[in-house]
C-alpha positions in Angstrom: -74.7 7.0 8.1 -73.1 10.4 8.7 -74.5 13.7 7.3 -72.1 13.6 4.4 -73.4 10.2 3.2 -70.4 8.3 4.3 -70.4 5.3 6.5 -69.5 5.8 10.1 -66.0 4.5 11.0 -66.0 1.1 12.7 -66.0 1.3 16.5 -62.7 0.2 18.0 -62.6 -3.4 19.3 -62.4 -3.3 23.1 -60.0 -5.7 24.8 -62.9 -7.6 26.3 -65.0 -7.8 23.1 -66.1 -11.2 21.8 -63.9 -10.9 18.7 -60.7 -10.3 20.8 -61.6 -13.1 23.2 -62.2 -15.5 20.4 -58.8 -14.7 18.9 -57.2 -15.3 22.3 -59.0 -18.6 22.7 -57.6 -19.8 19.4 -54.0 -18.7 20.1 -53.9 -19.2 23.8 -56.3 -22.0 24.9 -57.5 -21.1 28.4 -57.8 -24.7 29.5 -54.8 -26.8 30.2 -56.5 -29.8 28.6 -58.9 -29.9 25.6 -59.4 -33.6 25.5 -57.9 -34.1 22.0 -54.7 -36.0 22.8 -55.7 -38.7 20.3 -55.1 -36.2 17.4 -51.3 -36.4 18.2 -51.4 -40.2 18.1 -53.2 -40.2 14.8 -50.6 -37.8 13.4 -47.7 -40.0 14.6 -49.3 -43.1 13.2 -49.7 -41.4 9.8 -46.0 -40.3 9.8 -44.7 -43.7 10.7 -46.9 -45.5 8.3 -44.2 -45.0 5.6 -41.3 -45.3 8.1 -42.3 -48.6 9.8 -38.7 -49.9 9.5 -37.6 -47.4 12.1 -40.1 -48.8 14.6 -39.3 -52.4 13.8 -35.6 -51.9 14.2 -36.0 -50.9 17.9 -37.2 -54.4 18.8 -34.0 -56.1 17.7 -31.5 -54.5 20.2 -32.9 -56.4 23.3 -33.4 -59.5 21.2 -29.7 -59.5 20.1 -28.7 -59.1 23.8 -30.9 -62.1 24.7 -29.5 -64.3 22.0 -25.9 -63.3 22.5 -25.8 -63.2 26.3 -28.5 -65.6 27.2 -27.6 -68.3 24.6 -23.9 -67.6 24.0 -22.5 -66.3 27.3 -25.1 -68.4 29.1 -23.3 -71.6 28.1 -20.3 -70.4 30.0 -22.2 -69.0 33.0 -24.3 -72.0 33.6 -27.1 -71.9 36.1 -27.7 -68.9 38.3 -29.8 -68.2 41.4 -32.9 -66.1 41.0 -34.0 -63.3 43.3 -35.7 -65.7 45.8 -33.2 -68.5 45.5 -34.8 -70.4 42.7 -32.5 -72.1 40.1 -32.6 -70.4 36.7 -30.7 -70.6 33.4 -28.9 -67.4 32.5 -31.4 -66.7 29.7 -34.3 -67.0 32.1 -32.4 -64.6 34.4 -31.8 -61.8 31.9 -34.9 -62.1 29.8 -37.3 -60.2 32.2 -34.6 -57.5 32.6 -34.3 -57.1 28.9 -38.1 -56.8 28.6 -38.0 -53.9 31.0 -35.2 -52.3 29.0 -37.1 -52.8 25.8 -40.1 -50.9 27.3 -37.7 -48.2 28.4 -35.9 -47.8 25.1 -39.1 -47.7 23.1 -40.6 -45.0 25.3 -37.5 -42.9 25.5 -36.7 -43.0 21.7 -39.9 -41.1 20.9 -40.3 -38.9 24.0 -36.8 -37.5 23.8 -35.2 -37.2 20.4 -38.3 -37.0 18.3 -40.0 -34.5 20.7 -36.8 -32.4 20.9 -36.8 -32.0 17.1 -40.4 -31.1 17.0 -40.1 -28.6 19.9 -36.8 -26.8 19.0 -36.5 -27.1 15.2 -39.7 -28.0 13.5 -41.7 -25.7 15.9 -44.6 -28.1 15.4 -46.1 -27.5 18.8 -46.3 -23.8 18.3 -48.7 -24.4 15.4 -50.7 -27.0 17.5 -51.3 -24.5 20.3 -52.8 -22.1 17.7 -55.6 -24.7 17.3 -57.9 -26.2 20.0 -55.1 -28.3 21.4 -53.7 -27.4 24.9 -50.3 -28.2 26.5 -51.6 -31.3 28.2 -53.0 -32.6 24.9 -49.6 -32.4 23.4 -48.0 -34.0 26.5 -50.5 -36.9 26.7 -50.5 -37.4 22.9 -46.7 -37.7 22.6 -46.4 -39.9 25.7 -49.2 -42.1 24.4 -47.5 -42.6 21.1 -44.2 -43.4 22.9 -46.1 -45.8 25.1 -47.6 -47.4 22.0 -44.2 -47.9 20.5 -42.8 -49.4 23.7 -45.9 -51.6 24.0 -45.3 -53.1 20.6 -41.7 -53.9 21.5 -42.9 -55.5 24.7 -45.6 -57.7 23.1 -43.0 -59.0 20.5 -40.4 -59.6 23.2 -42.9 -61.5 25.4 -43.8 -63.8 22.4 -40.0 -64.5 22.0 -39.7 -65.3 25.7 -42.7 -67.7 25.4 -41.3 -69.4 22.3 -37.9 -69.9 24.1 -39.5 -71.3 27.2 -38.3 -68.4 29.4 -41.7 -67.8 31.1 -42.2 -69.7 34.4 -45.5 -68.5 35.8 -49.1 -67.7 34.8 -48.5 -64.2 36.3 -46.6 -63.6 33.1 -50.0 -62.6 31.6 -49.4 -59.3 33.3 -46.1 -58.7 31.7 -47.4 -56.5 28.9 -49.6 -54.3 31.2 -46.7 -53.9 33.5 -44.5 -53.0 30.5 -47.0 -50.3 29.5 -46.8 -48.8 33.0 -43.0 -48.8 32.9 -43.0 -47.3 29.4 -45.5 -44.6 30.4 -43.2 -43.7 33.4 -40.2 -43.4 31.2 -42.0 -41.5 28.4 -43.2 -39.0 31.0 -39.8 -38.6 32.5 -38.1 -38.4 29.1 -40.4 -35.7 27.7 -40.1 -33.7 30.9 -36.3 -33.8 30.6 -36.5 -32.9 26.9 -38.3 -29.6 27.7 -35.1 -28.5 29.5 -32.7 -29.7 26.8 -31.1 -26.9 24.8 -29.2 -28.7 22.0 -28.3 -32.1 20.6 -25.2 -32.2 22.8 -27.5 -32.3 25.9 -29.3 -35.2 24.4 -26.0 -37.1 24.1 -25.4 -36.4 27.8 -28.8 -37.9 28.7 -28.1 -40.9 26.5 -24.7 -41.3 28.3 -26.6 -41.6 31.6 -29.1 -44.1 30.2 -26.4 -46.6 29.1 -24.8 -47.2 32.6 -28.3 -47.5 34.1 -29.1 -50.2 31.6 -25.8 -52.0 32.3 -25.6 -51.7 36.1 -29.3 -51.9 37.3 -29.1 -55.7 37.7 -29.8 -56.5 34.1 -27.0 -59.0 33.7 -26.1 -59.9 37.3 -27.3 -59.5 40.9 -26.9 -56.3 42.9 -25.4 -58.3 45.7 -22.0 -58.0 43.8 -22.0 -54.3 44.7 -20.9 -52.7 47.9 -23.8 -51.5 50.1 -23.6 -47.8 49.3 -23.6 -48.5 45.5 -26.4 -50.9 45.9 -28.5 -48.2 47.5 -27.8 -45.8 44.7 -28.8 -48.4 42.0 -32.0 -49.2 43.9 -33.1 -45.6 43.4 -32.9 -45.9 39.6 -36.1 -46.4 37.7 -34.9 -49.3 35.5 -34.1 -51.3 38.7 -37.7 -51.1 39.7 -38.9 -52.1 36.2 -36.6 -55.1 36.3 -37.8 -56.1 39.7 -41.5 -56.0 38.4 -40.7 -58.1 35.3 -38.8 -60.7 37.3 -41.5 -61.1 39.9 -44.2 -61.6 37.2 -42.0 -63.9 35.1 -41.1 -66.2 38.1 -44.3 -65.8 40.0 -42.6 -64.4 43.1 -45.3 -62.0 44.0 -45.1 -60.1 47.3 -45.9 -56.7 48.8 -42.7 -55.2 47.4 -44.2 -55.5 43.9 -46.8 -52.8 44.7 -44.1 -50.4 45.8 -42.3 -50.9 42.5 -45.5 -50.2 40.6 -46.3 -47.1 42.7 -42.8 -45.8 41.8 -43.7 -45.8 38.1 -47.2 -44.4 38.7 -45.6 -41.5 40.7 -42.9 -41.0 38.0 -45.6 -40.8 35.3 -47.7 -38.3 37.2 -44.7 -36.0 38.0 -43.4 -36.3 34.5 -46.8 -35.4 33.0 -47.2 -32.4 35.4 -43.7 -31.1 34.6 -44.1 -31.5 30.9 -47.4 -29.7 30.8 -46.0 -26.8 32.9 -42.9 -26.5 30.8 -44.7 -26.6 27.5 -47.0 -23.9 28.7 -44.0 -21.8 29.7 -42.0 -22.4 26.5 -44.8 -22.0 24.0 -47.5 -19.8 25.5 -45.4 -16.9 26.8 
């Protein structure tokens, strides 16, 4: 108390005081990862609980391709030769490729368009970073949900392949885990790209690039139909590696090349996660 009986004025809060540091910890988490990525998955599950038709609809696109091309066009194509010279029906040839495409589409749908809306318009992540969440929590949470969605598509598609007699090897038990790795790679890549996207027109450009990758990565015919230079370009695309993994497991043609394809997706997932985390930190914490 002062001599006039009035309370002394509060001392100014120094920049290094516990109160200021506590505020900064809430607004700008000092750690890149707080270990709470599951919160994002729980939120997505609650959102889609009333919009389940959106998730279910994504399964039918590769199924329609399988029925129309494999069953319809397959009657005109007849038998084809597999990657290692084994005779196959056309449906057996394209089914593993469509499974890889299903994992890709399921992962990209969530990690690109949905994330772009949350990032640029809803400003959802700004509010999340004001809590205990950190940039890597957001990245892992969104990628994990995209992976969950792609995994559901993959499980359903494998059951369709099994019902149609399109699985030729016990190695097919690993199709779903392989699809999850492929989906995680595409989810990480898609979210990393989304952090650089400025508007919906950029999203359309990315979609335009995905379509030819789907059509020309060996999904419906062998890469041997291409000239050598174009074949080398296609072999650098991620979907080509996913298709090679799925065909090897479906037909039981396991070799050392399979490990290289899997390492490709592991590296793609690691790089995508790192880029996404750095970009979210730059966009939302500066």
